[in-house]
N, CA, C and O atoms as a Tripos MOL2 file, in Angstrom:
@<TRIPOS>MOLECULE
protein
  208   207    52     0     0
PROTEIN
NO_CHARGES

@<TRIPOS>ATOM
      1 N           0.9540   -1.2190    0.0560 N.3       1 MET1
      2 CA         -0.0960   -0.0610   -0.1030 C.3       1 MET1
      3 C           0.8770    1.3170    0.0680 C.2       1 MET1
      4 O           1.7910    1.5390    0.8610 O.2       1 MET1
      5 N           0.3980    1.9970   -0.8170 N.am      2 THR2
      6 CA          1.3250    3.2820   -1.0900 C.3       2 THR2
      7 C           0.9150    4.2810    0.0050 C.2       2 THR2
      8 O          -0.2770    4.3610    0.3020 O.2       2 THR2
      9 N           1.8590    5.0690    0.6400 N.am      3 ALA3
     10 CA          1.6190    5.9450    1.7390 C.3       3 ALA3
     11 C           0.9470    7.3840    0.9930 C.2       3 ALA3
     12 O           1.2130    7.5470   -0.1980 O.2       3 ALA3
     13 N           0.3450    8.1030    1.4810 N.am      4 ILE4
     14 CA         -0.1250    9.3040    1.1190 C.3       4 ILE4
     15 C           0.3000   10.3290    2.2510 C.2       4 ILE4
     16 O           0.2060   10.1880    3.4700 O.2       4 ILE4
     17 N           0.7500   11.3060    1.5840 N.am      5 LEU5
     18 CA          1.3900   12.5170    2.1640 C.3       5 LEU5
     19 C           0.2450   13.7700    2.0910 C.2       5 LEU5
     20 O          -0.6580   13.7690    1.2540 O.2       5 LEU5
     21 N           0.4070   14.7130    2.9850 N.am      6 THR6
     22 CA         -0.0310   15.9900    3.1250 C.3       6 THR6
     23 C           0.8000   16.7910    2.3520 C.2       6 THR6
     24 O           1.8380   16.3550    1.8540 O.2       6 THR6
     25 N           0.3710   18.0580    2.2030 N.am      7 VAL7
     26 CA          1.0530   19.2390    1.4400 C.3       7 VAL7
     27 C           2.3960   19.6170    2.5190 C.2       7 VAL7
     28 O           3.5580   19.7610    2.1380 O.2       7 VAL7
     29 N           1.9650   19.7220    3.7920 N.am      8 LYS8
     30 CA          3.0470   19.9890    4.8670 C.3       8 LYS8
     31 C           4.0290   18.9590    4.7940 C.2       8 LYS8
     32 O           5.2060   19.3190    4.7940 O.2       8 LYS8
     33 N           3.7210   17.5590    4.7210 N.am      9 GLU9
     34 CA          4.4350   16.5290    4.7300 C.3       9 GLU9
     35 C           5.5040   16.5600    3.4210 C.2       9 GLU9
     36 O           6.7060   16.3070    3.5090 O.2       9 GLU9
     37 N           4.9370   16.8510    2.4500 N.am     10 ALA10
     38 CA          5.4480   16.7400    1.2420 C.3      10 ALA10
     39 C           6.5260   17.9540    1.1770 C.2      10 ALA10
     40 O           7.6190   17.8310    0.6240 O.2      10 ALA10
     41 N           6.1250   19.0240    1.7480 N.am     11 ALA11
     42 CA          7.2420   20.3290    1.8210 C.3      11 ALA11
     43 C           8.2010   19.9860    2.7830 C.2      11 ALA11
     44 O           9.3070   20.5220    2.7170 O.2      11 ALA11
     45 N           7.9190   19.0740    3.7780 N.am     12 SER12
     46 CA          9.0480   18.8660    4.6700 C.3      12 SER12
     47 C          10.0340   18.0450    4.0010 C.2      12 SER12
     48 O          11.2170   18.3860    4.0290 O.2      12 SER12
     49 N           9.6460   16.9540    3.3800 N.am     13 LEU13
     50 CA         10.3900   16.1190    2.4990 C.3      13 LEU13
     51 C          11.2600   16.9530    1.6650 C.2      13 LEU13
     52 O          12.4780   16.7800    1.7020 O.2      13 LEU13
     53 N          10.7730   17.7660    0.9800 N.am     14 LEU14
     54 CA         11.4350   18.4510   -0.2830 C.3      14 LEU14
     55 C          12.1220   19.6600    0.5150 C.2      14 LEU14
     56 O          12.8640   20.4270   -0.0990 O.2      14 LEU14
     57 N          11.9800   19.7580    1.3030 N.am     15 LYS15
     58 CA         12.8480   20.9380    2.1990 C.3      15 LYS15
     59 C          12.2780   22.3390    1.5020 C.2      15 LYS15
     60 O          13.1160   23.2020    1.2390 O.2      15 LYS15
     61 N          11.1660   22.5400    1.2580 N.am     16 THR16
     62 CA         10.6320   23.8140    0.6940 C.3      16 THR16
     63 C           9.2550   24.2340    1.5630 C.2      16 THR16
     64 O           8.9670   23.6930    2.6310 O.2      16 THR16
     65 N           8.5280   25.1890    0.9860 N.am     17 SER17
     66 CA          7.5020   25.7320    1.7170 C.3      17 SER17
     67 C           6.0140   24.9950    1.1300 C.2      17 SER17
     68 O           5.9560   24.5480   -0.0150 O.2      17 SER17
     69 N           5.1880   24.9570    1.8040 N.am     18 ARG18
     70 CA          3.8800   24.6260    1.6540 C.3      18 ARG18
     71 C           3.2840   25.1210    0.3930 C.2      18 ARG18
     72 O           2.6120   24.4510   -0.3910 O.2      18 ARG18
     73 N           3.6030   26.3560    0.2880 N.am     19 GLN19
     74 CA          3.0910   27.2210   -0.7420 C.3      19 GLN19
     75 C           3.7570   26.8150   -2.1080 C.2      19 GLN19
     76 O           3.1210   26.8610   -3.1600 O.2      19 GLN19
     77 N           5.1820   26.3810   -2.0310 N.am     20 GLN20
     78 CA          5.7090   26.1030   -3.3270 C.3      20 GLN20
     79 C           5.2450   24.6490   -3.5600 C.2      20 GLN20
     80 O           5.4590   24.2270   -4.6960 O.2      20 GLN20
     81 N           4.6500   23.8120   -2.6950 N.am     21 VAL21
     82 CA          4.6860   22.2520   -3.3440 C.3      21 VAL21
     83 C           3.0170   22.6730   -3.9790 C.2      21 VAL21
     84 O           2.6950   22.1280   -5.0340 O.2      21 VAL21
     85 N           1.9380   23.7060   -3.2590 N.am     22 ARG22
     86 CA          0.7720   23.8180   -3.9510 C.3      22 ARG22
     87 C           1.1620   24.4590   -5.2860 C.2      22 ARG22
     88 O           0.3750   24.2470   -6.2080 O.2      22 ARG22
     89 N           2.0260   25.0580   -5.4990 N.am     23 LYS23
     90 CA          2.2250   25.7780   -6.8540 C.3      23 LYS23
     91 C           2.7430   24.7630   -7.8240 C.2      23 LYS23
     92 O           2.4200   24.8950   -9.0040 O.2      23 LYS23
     93 N           3.5820   23.6680   -7.4290 N.am     24 MET24
     94 CA          3.6900   22.3260   -8.1550 C.3      24 MET24
     95 C           2.8120   21.6470   -8.7150 C.2      24 MET24
     96 O           2.9050   21.2280   -9.8680 O.2      24 MET24
     97 N           1.5220   21.3990   -7.6880 N.am     25 ILE25
     98 CA          0.6160   20.6520   -7.7900 C.3      25 ILE25
     99 C          -0.3790   21.6930   -8.8550 C.2      25 ILE25
    100 O          -0.8760   21.1490   -9.8410 O.2      25 ILE25
    101 N          -0.5430   22.6340   -8.7050 N.am     26 GLN26
    102 CA         -1.1970   23.6310   -9.8130 C.3      26 GLN26
    103 C          -0.5670   23.6020  -10.7900 C.2      26 GLN26
    104 O          -1.4090   23.6330  -11.6880 O.2      26 GLN26
    105 N           0.5930   23.5520  -11.3130 N.am     27 SER27
    106 CA          1.2630   23.6800  -12.5320 C.3      27 SER27
    107 C           1.1740   22.0490  -13.2160 C.2      27 SER27
    108 O           1.3070   21.8670  -14.4260 O.2      27 SER27
    109 N           0.9650   21.0940  -12.3820 N.am     28 GLY28
    110 CA          1.0270   19.9180  -13.0100 C.3      28 GLY28
    111 C           2.1180   18.9470  -12.7410 C.2      28 GLY28
    112 O           2.0050   17.7290  -12.8840 O.2      28 GLY28
    113 N           3.3410   19.6670  -12.2790 N.am     29 ASP29
    114 CA          4.4250   19.1700  -11.9010 C.3      29 ASP29
    115 C           4.6420   17.7500  -10.8930 C.2      29 ASP29
    116 O           5.4010   16.7860  -10.9820 O.2      29 ASP29
    117 N           3.6380   18.1210   -9.9590 N.am     30 LEU30
    118 CA          3.5110   17.1660   -8.9450 C.3      30 LEU30
    119 C           2.0000   16.6960   -8.8600 C.2      30 LEU30
    120 O           1.0990   17.4480   -8.4880 O.2      30 LEU30
    121 N           1.8190   15.4240   -9.2280 N.am     31 PRO31
    122 CA          0.4440   14.9160   -9.0210 C.3      31 PRO31
    123 C          -0.1500   14.8210   -7.4700 C.2      31 PRO31
    124 O           0.4580   14.4490   -6.4670 O.2      31 PRO31
    125 N          -1.3060   15.2010   -7.5690 N.am     32 ALA32
    126 CA         -2.0670   15.0480   -6.3710 C.3      32 ALA32
    127 C          -3.4430   15.2170   -6.5980 C.2      32 ALA32
    128 O          -3.9730   15.4230   -7.6890 O.2      32 ALA32
    129 N          -4.1080   15.0970   -5.2660 N.am     33 VAL33
    130 CA         -5.5920   14.7050   -5.3710 C.3      33 VAL33
    131 C          -6.1240   15.4900   -4.4260 C.2      33 VAL33
    132 O          -5.5050   15.5020   -3.3620 O.2      33 VAL33
    133 N          -7.3390   16.3220   -4.5180 N.am     34 LYS34
    134 CA         -7.7620   17.0370   -3.6460 C.3      34 LYS34
    135 C          -8.8660   16.2940   -2.9230 C.2      34 LYS34
    136 O          -9.7340   15.7030   -3.5650 O.2      34 LYS34
    137 N          -8.8490   16.3110   -1.4480 N.am     35 VAL35
    138 CA         -9.7170   15.4590   -0.6970 C.3      35 VAL35
    139 C         -10.4110   16.5550    0.1800 C.2      35 VAL35
    140 O          -9.7700   17.0670    1.0980 O.2      35 VAL35
    141 N         -11.5430   16.8830   -0.0450 N.am     36 GLY36
    142 CA        -12.2330   17.9560    0.7140 C.3      36 GLY36
    143 C         -11.5090   19.2270    0.2790 C.2      36 GLY36
    144 O         -11.5320   19.5830   -0.8990 O.2      36 GLY36
    145 N         -10.8020   19.9780    1.3190 N.am     37 ARG37
    146 CA        -10.0170   21.2100    0.8480 C.3      37 ARG37
    147 C          -8.5970   21.0840    0.9250 C.2      37 ARG37
    148 O          -7.8330   22.0310    0.7420 O.2      37 ARG37
    149 N          -8.2110   19.8230    1.2150 N.am     38 GLU38
    150 CA         -6.7550   19.7160    1.1330 C.3      38 GLU38
    151 C          -6.3470   18.7690    0.1480 C.2      38 GLU38
    152 O          -7.0440   17.8010   -0.1560 O.2      38 GLU38
    153 N          -5.1510   19.0420   -0.3970 N.am     39 TRP39
    154 CA         -4.4200   18.1300   -1.1470 C.3      39 TRP39
    155 C          -3.7060   16.9070   -0.5970 C.2      39 TRP39
    156 O          -3.2840   16.9740    0.5570 O.2      39 TRP39
    157 N          -3.5210   15.7610   -1.3260 N.am     40 ARG40
    158 CA         -2.7710   14.6240   -0.9530 C.3      40 ARG40
    159 C          -2.0210   14.2330   -2.0450 C.2      40 ARG40
    160 O          -2.4020   14.2290   -3.2160 O.2      40 ARG40
    161 N          -0.7560   13.8480   -1.5470 N.am     41 ILE41
    162 CA          0.2370   13.4420   -2.6310 C.3      41 ILE41
    163 C           0.5890   12.0320   -2.4290 C.2      41 ILE41
    164 O           1.0630   11.6790   -1.3490 O.2      41 ILE41
    165 N           0.3940   11.2010   -3.3800 N.am     42 ARG42
    166 CA          1.2000    9.6940   -3.2950 C.3      42 ARG42
    167 C           2.4940    9.6080   -3.0790 C.2      42 ARG42
    168 O           3.2300   10.2760   -3.8060 O.2      42 ARG42
    169 N           3.0350    8.8290   -2.1070 N.am     43 ALA43
    170 CA          4.4860    8.9820   -1.9230 C.3      43 ALA43
    171 C           5.2050    8.6060   -3.2030 C.2      43 ALA43
    172 O           6.1260    9.2800   -3.6630 O.2      43 ALA43
    173 N           4.7670    7.5650   -3.7200 N.am     44 ASP44
    174 CA          5.3080    7.1070   -5.0050 C.3      44 ASP44
    175 C           5.3580    8.3530   -6.1950 C.2      44 ASP44
    176 O           6.3350    8.4830   -6.9310 O.2      44 ASP44
    177 N           4.4600    9.0160   -6.2470 N.am     45 ALA45
    178 CA          4.2750   10.2010   -7.1180 C.3      45 ALA45
    179 C           5.4160   11.3530   -6.6890 C.2      45 ALA45
    180 O           5.9410   12.0740   -7.5380 O.2      45 ALA45
    181 N           5.6890   11.4200   -5.4530 N.am     46 LEU46
    182 CA          6.7690   12.2660   -4.9870 C.3      46 LEU46
    183 C           8.0680   11.7460   -5.3400 C.2      46 LEU46
    184 O           8.9370   12.5130   -5.7560 O.2      46 LEU46
    185 N           8.2990   10.3720   -5.1960 N.am     47 ASP47
    186 CA          9.3810    9.8510   -5.7570 C.3      47 ASP47
    187 C           9.8350    9.8860   -7.1800 C.2      47 ASP47
    188 O          11.0020    9.9430   -7.5660 O.2      47 ASP47
    189 N           8.8020    9.8450   -7.8700 N.am     48 ASP48
    190 CA          8.8860    9.9770   -9.3040 C.3      48 ASP48
    191 C           9.2680   11.2550   -9.6740 C.2      48 ASP48
    192 O          10.1760   11.4520  -10.4820 O.2      48 ASP48
    193 N           8.5140   12.3070   -9.0340 N.am     49 PHE49
    194 CA          9.0750   13.6600   -9.2260 C.3      49 PHE49
    195 C          10.4120   14.0960   -8.8990 C.2      49 PHE49
    196 O          10.9330   15.0710   -9.4410 O.2      49 PHE49
    197 N          10.9920   13.3630   -7.9920 N.am     50 LEU50
    198 CA         12.3770   13.5470   -7.6150 C.3      50 LEU50
    199 C          13.1160   12.8150   -8.3350 C.2      50 LEU50
    200 O          14.2550   13.2800   -8.2770 O.2      50 LEU50
    201 N          13.0780   11.8770   -9.0130 N.am     51 THR51
    202 CA         13.9670   11.3790  -10.1180 C.3      51 THR51
    203 C          13.8380   11.7150  -11.4600 C.2      51 THR51
    204 O          14.5970   11.1760  -12.2650 O.2      51 THR51
    205 N          12.9060   12.6090  -11.8810 N.am     52 GLU52
    206 CA         12.6840   13.1220  -13.0700 C.3      52 GLU52
    207 C          13.9330   14.3020  -13.2820 C.2      52 GLU52
    208 O          13.9890   14.9610  -14.3200 O.2      52 GLU52
@<TRIPOS>BOND
     1     1     2 1
     2     2     3 1
     3     3     4 2
     4     3     5 am
     5     5     6 1
     6     6     7 1
     7     7     8 2
     8     7     9 am
     9     9    10 1
    10    10    11 1
    11    11    12 2
    12    11    13 am
    13    13    14 1
    14    14    15 1
    15    15    16 2
    16    15    17 am
    17    17    18 1
    18    18    19 1
    19    19    20 2
    20    19    21 am
    21    21    22 1
    22    22    23 1
    23    23    24 2
    24    23    25 am
    25    25    26 1
    26    26    27 1
    27    27    28 2
    28    27    29 am
    29    29    30 1
    30    30    31 1
    31    31    32 2
    32    31    33 am
    33    33    34 1
    34    34    35 1
    35    35    36 2
    36    35    37 am
    37    37    38 1
    38    38    39 1
    39    39    40 2
    40    39    41 am
    41    41    42 1
    42    42    43 1
    43    43    44 2
    44    43    45 am
    45    45    46 1
    46    46    47 1
    47    47    48 2
    48    47    49 am
    49    49    50 1
    50    50    51 1
    51    51    52 2
    52    51    53 am
    53    53    54 1
    54    54    55 1
    55    55    56 2
    56    55    57 am
    57    57    58 1
    58    58    59 1
    59    59    60 2
    60    59    61 am
    61    61    62 1
    62    62    63 1
    63    63    64 2
    64    63    65 am
    65    65    66 1
    66    66    67 1
    67    67    68 2
    68    67    69 am
    69    69    70 1
    70    70    71 1
    71    71    72 2
    72    71    73 am
    73    73    74 1
    74    74    75 1
    75    75    76 2
    76    75    77 am
    77    77    78 1
    78    78    79 1
    79    79    80 2
    80    79    81 am
    81    81    82 1
    82    82    83 1
    83    83    84 2
    84    83    85 am
    85    85    86 1
    86    86    87 1
    87    87    88 2
    88    87    89 am
    89    89    90 1
    90    90    91 1
    91    91    92 2
    92    91    93 am
    93    93    94 1
    94    94    95 1
    95    95    96 2
    96    95    97 am
    97    97    98 1
    98    98    99 1
    99    99   100 2
   100    99   101 am
   101   101   102 1
   102   102   103 1
   103   103   104 2
   104   103   105 am
   105   105   106 1
   106   106   107 1
   107   107   108 2
   108   107   109 am
   109   109   110 1
   110   110   111 1
   111   111   112 2
   112   111   113 am
   113   113   114 1
   114   114   115 1
   115   115   116 2
   116   115   117 am
   117   117   118 1
   118   118   119 1
   119   119   120 2
   120   119   121 am
   121   121   122 1
   122   122   123 1
   123   123   124 2
   124   123   125 am
   125   125   126 1
   126   126   127 1
   127   127   128 2
   128   127   129 am
   129   129   130 1
   130   130   131 1
   131   131   132 2
   132   131   133 am
   133   133   134 1
   134   134   135 1
   135   135   136 2
   136   135   137 am
   137   137   138 1
   138   138   139 1
   139   139   140 2
   140   139   141 am
   141   141   142 1
   142   142   143 1
   143   143   144 2
   144   143   145 am
   145   145   146 1
   146   146   147 1
   147   147   148 2
   148   147   149 am
   149   149   150 1
   150   150   151 1
   151   151   152 2
   152   151   153 am
   153   153   154 1
   154   154   155 1
   155   155   156 2
   156   155   157 am
   157   157   158 1
   158   158   159 1
   159   159   160 2
   160   159   161 am
   161   161   162 1
   162   162   163 1
   163   163   164 2
   164   163   165 am
   165   165   166 1
   166   166   167 1
   167   167   168 2
   168   167   169 am
   169   169   170 1
   170   170   171 1
   171   171   172 2
   172   171   173 am
   173   173   174 1
   174   174   175 1
   175   175   176 2
   176   175   177 am
   177   177   178 1
   178   178   179 1
   179   179   180 2
   180   179   181 am
   181   181   182 1
   182   182   183 1
   183   183   184 2
   184   183   185 am
   185   185   186 1
   186   186   187 1
   187   187   188 2
   188   187   189 am
   189   189   190 1
   190   190   191 1
   191   191   192 2
   192   191   193 am
   193   193   194 1
   194   194   195 1
   195   195   196 2
   196   195   197 am
   197   197   198 1
   198   198   199 1
   199   199   200 2
   200   199   201 am
   201   201   202 1
   202   202   203 1
   203   203   204 2
   204   203   205 am
   205   205   206 1
   206   206   207 1
   207   207   208 2
@<TRIPOS>SUBSTRUCTURE
     1 MET1         2 RESIDUE 1 A MET
     2 THR2         6 RESIDUE 1 A THR
     3 ALA3        10 RESIDUE 1 A ALA
     4 ILE4        14 RESIDUE 1 A ILE
     5 LEU5        18 RESIDUE 1 A LEU
     6 THR6        22 RESIDUE 1 A THR
     7 VAL7        26 RESIDUE 1 A VAL
     8 LYS8        30 RESIDUE 1 A LYS
     9 GLU9        34 RESIDUE 1 A GLU
    10 ALA10       38 RESIDUE 1 A ALA
    11 ALA11       42 RESIDUE 1 A ALA
    12 SER12       46 RESIDUE 1 A SER
    13 LEU13       50 RESIDUE 1 A LEU
    14 LEU14       54 RESIDUE 1 A LEU
    15 LYS15       58 RESIDUE 1 A LYS
    16 THR16       62 RESIDUE 1 A THR
    17 SER17       66 RESIDUE 1 A SER
    18 ARG18       70 RESIDUE 1 A ARG
    19 GLN19       74 RESIDUE 1 A GLN
    20 GLN20       78 RESIDUE 1 A GLN
    21 VAL21       82 RESIDUE 1 A VAL
    22 ARG22       86 RESIDUE 1 A ARG
    23 LYS23       90 RESIDUE 1 A LYS
    24 MET24       94 RESIDUE 1 A MET
    25 ILE25       98 RESIDUE 1 A ILE
    26 GLN26      102 RESIDUE 1 A GLN
    27 SER27      106 RESIDUE 1 A SER
    28 GLY28      110 RESIDUE 1 A GLY
    29 ASP29      114 RESIDUE 1 A ASP
    30 LEU30      118 RESIDUE 1 A LEU
    31 PRO31      122 RESIDUE 1 A PRO
    32 ALA32      126 RESIDUE 1 A ALA
    33 VAL33      130 RESIDUE 1 A VAL
    34 LYS34      134 RESIDUE 1 A LYS
    35 VAL35      138 RESIDUE 1 A VAL
    36 GLY36      142 RESIDUE 1 A GLY
    37 ARG37      146 RESIDUE 1 A ARG
    38 GLU38      150 RESIDUE 1 A GLU
    39 TRP39      154 RESIDUE 1 A TRP
    40 ARG40      158 RESIDUE 1 A ARG
    41 ILE41      162 RESIDUE 1 A ILE
    42 ARG42      166 RESIDUE 1 A ARG
    43 ALA43      170 RESIDUE 1 A ALA
    44 ASP44      174 RESIDUE 1 A ASP
    45 ALA45      178 RESIDUE 1 A ALA
    46 LEU46      182 RESIDUE 1 A LEU
    47 ASP47      186 RESIDUE 1 A ASP
    48 ASP48      190 RESIDUE 1 A ASP
    49 PHE49      194 RESIDUE 1 A PHE
    50 LEU50      198 RESIDUE 1 A LEU
    51 THR51      202 RESIDUE 1 A THR
    52 GLU52      206 RESIDUE 1 A GLU
């Protein structure tokens, strides 16, 4: 089962701000799904983003 990360968790792993993570999601660079008002990022999608 794949881990699901919040924007805050992804920002911490990427060593950047939550706002920057949201910009990457909006631009389509980082795939994510909106659940209610919050974005969720699959851990494997974050790994793919880092390897590209």
